[in-house]
C-alpha positions as CSV (number, residue, x, y, z in Angstrom):
1,M,82.4,114.1,30.7
2,S,84.3,114.7,34.1
3,D,83.6,113.9,37.3
4,F,83.2,117.5,37.8
5,T,80.1,117.4,35.4
6,P,77.0,119.1,37.5
7,T,73.2,117.9,37.5
8,A,70.7,120.0,35.1
9,G,70.3,123.5,36.5
10,T,73.3,123.7,38.2
11,V,76.9,124.5,37.4
12,T,80.4,123.5,39.0
13,M,83.0,126.1,39.4
14,F,86.3,126.0,39.7
15,T,88.1,129.1,42.3
16,T,90.4,130.2,44.3
17,T,90.3,131.8,47.6
18,W,91.9,135.0,46.2
19,C,90.2,135.1,43.2
20,G,87.9,138.0,42.9
21,Y,86.5,137.6,39.4
22,C,85.2,134.3,41.7
23,R,83.7,136.3,44.2
24,R,81.9,138.5,41.8
25,L,80.3,135.0,39.7
26,K,79.5,133.4,43.3
27,S,77.4,136.1,44.5
28,Q,75.5,136.9,41.0
29,L,74.9,133.2,40.9
30,E,73.4,133.1,44.6
31,R,71.6,136.5,43.6
32,E,70.1,134.7,40.5
33,G,69.3,131.6,42.5
34,I,71.6,129.0,40.4
35,A,73.1,126.1,42.6
36,F,76.7,125.8,42.2
37,A,79.5,123.5,43.7
38,E,82.5,125.2,44.4
39,V,85.9,123.8,43.9
40,D,89.3,125.4,45.1
41,I,91.6,124.3,42.3
42,E,94.4,124.9,44.7
43,G,93.5,122.6,47.3
44,L,92.7,119.4,44.6
45,P,95.1,119.3,42.3
46,E,93.0,116.9,40.2
47,A,90.9,120.0,39.6
48,A,93.7,122.4,38.7
49,D,94.6,119.5,36.2
50,F,91.0,119.6,34.5
51,V,90.7,123.3,34.2
52,M,94.3,123.4,32.6
53,S,92.6,120.7,30.2
54,V,89.7,122.8,29.0
55,N,91.9,126.0,29.0
56,G,94.4,125.3,26.5
57,G,96.9,124.6,30.0
58,S,96.2,127.8,31.8
59,Q,94.6,127.9,35.4
60,T,92.2,130.0,34.4
61,V,89.4,131.0,37.1
62,P,86.6,131.0,37.4
63,T,86.0,128.2,34.9
64,L,82.6,126.8,34.8
65,I,81.4,123.0,33.8
66,F,77.8,122.8,32.6
67,P,75.6,119.7,32.8
68,D,76.2,118.9,29.2
69,G,79.8,118.5,30.0
70,S,80.8,121.8,28.1
71,S,83.1,124.5,30.1
72,A,83.2,128.2,30.0
73,A,86.4,130.3,31.9
74,N,85.4,133.6,33.4
75,P,81.7,133.8,31.8
76,S,79.1,136.4,32.5
77,I,76.3,136.1,34.3
78,G,74.1,136.4,31.3
79,Q,75.9,133.7,29.7
80,V,75.8,131.3,32.5
81,K,72.2,131.6,32.4
82,A,71.9,131.5,28.8
83,R,73.7,128.1,28.9
84,L,71.8,126.7,31.3
85,A,68.5,127.6,29.6
86,S,69.4,125.7,26.6
C-alpha cells in the first residue's frame, strides 16, 4: 500500500486545480457525505508519480485510492459508493 492509502470509509482523491471532472466528483462526494483527502498532483511530484504508476504511465485525474489500496481513474459516484460498501 502507498503512503496515500486512506482510512476506512474514506478515499484519497488525486486532482489538479483545472480538472472539471475532479470538481464534479468532489461535489458529489460532499453531497453523499463521503470523506476524502485531496492531493494536487501538480504540487506534489511523488503524487504524480504514484498516479502514473496505477494508470499505466498516464496522469489521469481524478484518480481515487480506496482503503484496501486499490485505485480507480475517473470513477462515477456510484462506483465509489459500491467500492466503499464492499
